[in-house]
C-alpha positions in Angstrom: 0.0 0.0 0.0 1.3 3.5 -0.7 2.8 5.4 2.1 1.3 9.0 1.8 4.1 10.4 3.5 6.6 9.4 0.9 7.0 11.5 -2.3 6.5 10.1 -5.8 9.6 9.1 -7.6 10.8 9.6 -11.2 13.1 6.9 -12.4 15.0 7.8 -15.8 17.2 5.5 -17.6 19.4 6.3 -20.7 20.5 3.1 -22.6 23.5 3.1 -24.8 23.4 0.1 -27.1 26.9 -1.3 -27.3 26.2 -3.2 -30.6 25.3 0.0 -32.4 22.1 2.1 -32.9 20.6 0.3 -35.9 16.9 1.0 -36.2 16.1 -2.6 -35.9 18.1 -3.2 -32.6 16.8 0.1 -31.1 13.3 -0.7 -31.9 13.6 -4.3 -30.6 15.1 -2.8 -27.4 12.1 -0.5 -26.9 9.7 -3.2 -27.5 11.5 -5.4 -24.9 11.3 -2.5 -22.4 7.6 -2.1 -23.1 6.9 -5.8 -22.7 8.8 -6.3 -19.5 8.9 -3.0 -17.7 5.9 -1.0 -18.5 3.8 -2.3 -15.6 4.5 -2.9 -12.1 2.7 -2.5 -8.8 2.9 1.2 -7.8 4.1 2.2 -11.3 2.1 5.4 -12.3 3.5 6.2 -15.7 5.8 4.6 -18.3 7.3 6.2 -21.3 9.8 4.6 -23.9 11.6 6.9 -26.4 14.5 7.1 -28.7 17.2 9.8 -29.0 15.9 13.0 -30.7 18.5 13.0 -33.5 17.5 16.5 -34.6 18.3 18.1 -31.3 21.7 19.6 -31.8 22.1 22.2 -29.1 25.6 22.0 -27.5 24.2 21.2 -24.0 22.2 18.2 -25.2 23.6 14.9 -24.1 23.4 12.6 -27.2 25.3 9.7 -25.8 22.2 7.5 -25.6 19.9 5.4 -28.0 16.9 4.7 -25.8 15.3 6.7 -23.0 12.9 5.2 -20.5 11.0 7.3 -18.0 8.8 5.9 -15.2 7.0 7.5 -12.4 6.3 5.4 -9.1 4.0 6.0 -6.2 6.9 6.1 -3.9 10.4 4.6 -3.3 8.8 1.3 -1.8 7.1 0.9 -5.2 10.3 1.4 -7.0 12.2 -1.0 -4.8 9.5 -3.5 -5.5 10.0 -3.2 -9.2 13.8 -3.1 -9.0 14.4 -6.0 -6.6 11.3 -8.3 -6.7 9.4 -7.7 -9.8 9.7 -11.0 -12.0 9.2 -9.1 -15.2 12.1 -6.8 -14.6 14.3 -9.7 -13.7 13.3 -11.4 -16.9 14.1 -8.3 -18.8 17.7 -8.2 -17.4 18.2 -11.9 -18.4 16.8 -11.5 -22.0 18.6 -8.3 -22.8 21.9 -9.5 -21.6 21.4 -12.5 -23.9 20.7 -10.7 -27.1 22.1 -7.0 -26.5 25.1 -7.7 -24.3 27.2 -4.7 -23.1 24.4 -2.2 -23.2 25.2 0.7 -20.9 22.8 2.6 -18.7 22.8 5.7 -16.8 20.0 6.3 -14.2 18.7 9.6 -12.9 16.3 9.3 -9.8 14.4 12.1 -8.3 11.8 12.6 -5.5 9.0 14.7 -7.0 7.9 17.8 -5.3 5.5 18.8 -8.1 3.7 16.5 -10.7 1.3 18.3 -13.1 -0.6 16.5 -15.7 -2.0 18.0 -18.8 -3.3 16.2 -21.8 -1.3 12.7 -21.5 -3.3 10.8 -24.2 -1.2 9.2 -27.0 -1.2 11.2 -30.3 -3.4 10.0 -33.2 -1.6 7.8 -35.9 0.3 10.0 -38.3 0.5 12.9 -35.8 4.1 14.0 -34.6 5.5 12.1 -31.7 5.6 13.2 -28.0 8.9 14.9 -27.1 10.4 14.2 -23.6 12.5 17.0 -22.5 14.6 16.2 -19.4 17.0 18.6 -17.7 19.1 17.9 -14.7 20.4 21.2 -13.0 23.4 21.3 -10.9 23.1 24.4 -8.6 25.9 26.7 -7.2 24.2 26.6 -3.8 23.1 23.1 -2.9 21.3 23.9 0.3 17.8 22.7 0.8 16.7 26.3 0.9 18.2 27.1 -2.5 16.9 23.9 -4.1 13.5 24.8 -2.8 13.7 28.3 -4.2 14.9 27.2 -7.6 12.3 24.5 -7.9 9.6 27.1 -7.1 10.9 29.3 -10.0 10.9 26.3 -12.3 7.2 25.5 -11.4 6.2 29.2 -11.7 7.8 30.0 -15.1 8.2 26.6 -16.8 5.0 24.7 -16.1 1.6 25.1 -17.6 2.6 25.9 -21.1 0.4 25.0 -24.0 1.2 21.5 -25.2 2.5 20.3 -21.9 1.4 16.8 -21.2 3.2 16.1 -18.1 5.5 18.4 -15.9 7.5 16.7 -13.2 10.1 18.1 -11.0 12.0 17.2 -7.9 15.4 16.9 -6.1 18.0 14.4 -6.5 17.1 10.8 -5.0 20.7 9.4 -4.6 20.0 5.8 -4.6 23.8 5.0 -4.5 23.6 2.2 -7.2 26.6 1.7 -9.5 24.5 2.9 -12.5 23.2 6.1 -10.6 24.2 9.6 -11.6 24.3 12.0 -8.8 25.9 15.2 -10.3 22.7 17.3 -10.1 20.2 18.9 -7.6 17.0 19.2 -9.4 15.5 17.1 -12.2 12.9 18.6 -14.5 11.0 16.3 -17.0 8.5 17.8 -19.3 6.5 15.7 -21.9 5.5 17.8 -24.8 2.7 17.2 -27.3 5.2 17.8 -30.0 8.5 19.4 -31.0 6.4 22.3 -32.2 4.9 22.9 -28.6 8.4 22.6 -27.2 9.8 25.2 -29.7 7.0 27.6 -28.8 7.8 27.2 -25.2 11.4 28.2 -25.8 10.2 31.5 -27.4 7.7 32.3 -24.5 7.9 35.4 -22.2 8.1 32.9 -19.2 10.9 31.0 -20.5 12.8 34.2 -21.2 12.1 35.3 -17.6 13.5 32.1 -16.2 17.1 33.1 -17.0 17.3 36.5 -15.1 15.2 34.8 -12.4 17.8 32.2 -11.8 20.9 34.2 -12.5 23.9 32.9 -10.6 21.9 29.8 -9.3 22.9 27.3 -12.1 26.3 25.7 -12.1 25.6 23.2 -15.0 22.9 21.7 -17.0 22.4 18.1 -18.5 19.8 17.8 -21.1 18.2 14.7 -22.7 15.7 15.0 -25.5 13.9 11.9 -26.9 10.8 11.1 -29.0 8.3 8.7 -27.6 7.6 5.5 -29.5 4.0 5.3 -30.7 1.6 3.8 -28.3 3.7 3.8 -25.2 2.1 6.5 -23.1 0.8 4.6 -20.1 -0.8 5.9 -17.0 -2.4 4.2 -14.0 
């Protein structure tokens, strides 16, 4: 049963296929993720996506082929999925067999804000959803600074037209060998399309974000990916 005192958890995994990013292997890997990892007790959302090849900004991380984002009711639900869920265990066995050497980097965060918009899958033939994930390393890593920065993000960067899901929270350092912990705030925005994201970048609120956070950001790490058709899942 969910513990109401615990925050929801965002679990984001970026897979690098050692055998190369051929479309067939990449698509098979996404199919396997969907088959084995898209449902588990306490999992609220599952999204599987591929690198947005047309995103060339210098700050974009492009060293991955497949992105998987999941939201869990709390860390207990994640622990069940990670340690005891039979489908997750079977996925590891299967993928190690036919896609050996696949690398993965994991970014975990405890959510302070989770805002849903229109999270239904696009109609056939429509542009794919775009998952825009940013991990901020702050100059001041105090709890007060993280809370202030997060509030600015929510005020200026959430609620834009075309937003399907807005999820933000602080680092959940799980201390696993695949965990990345070089950030303080994780922000994941699922956009209806690249066009919606582009309009957001030109918005007055987005422009205001930079003077509002001047001196607060030490570094940013950005992952952009396009969702595979039919993989938007919610509890």
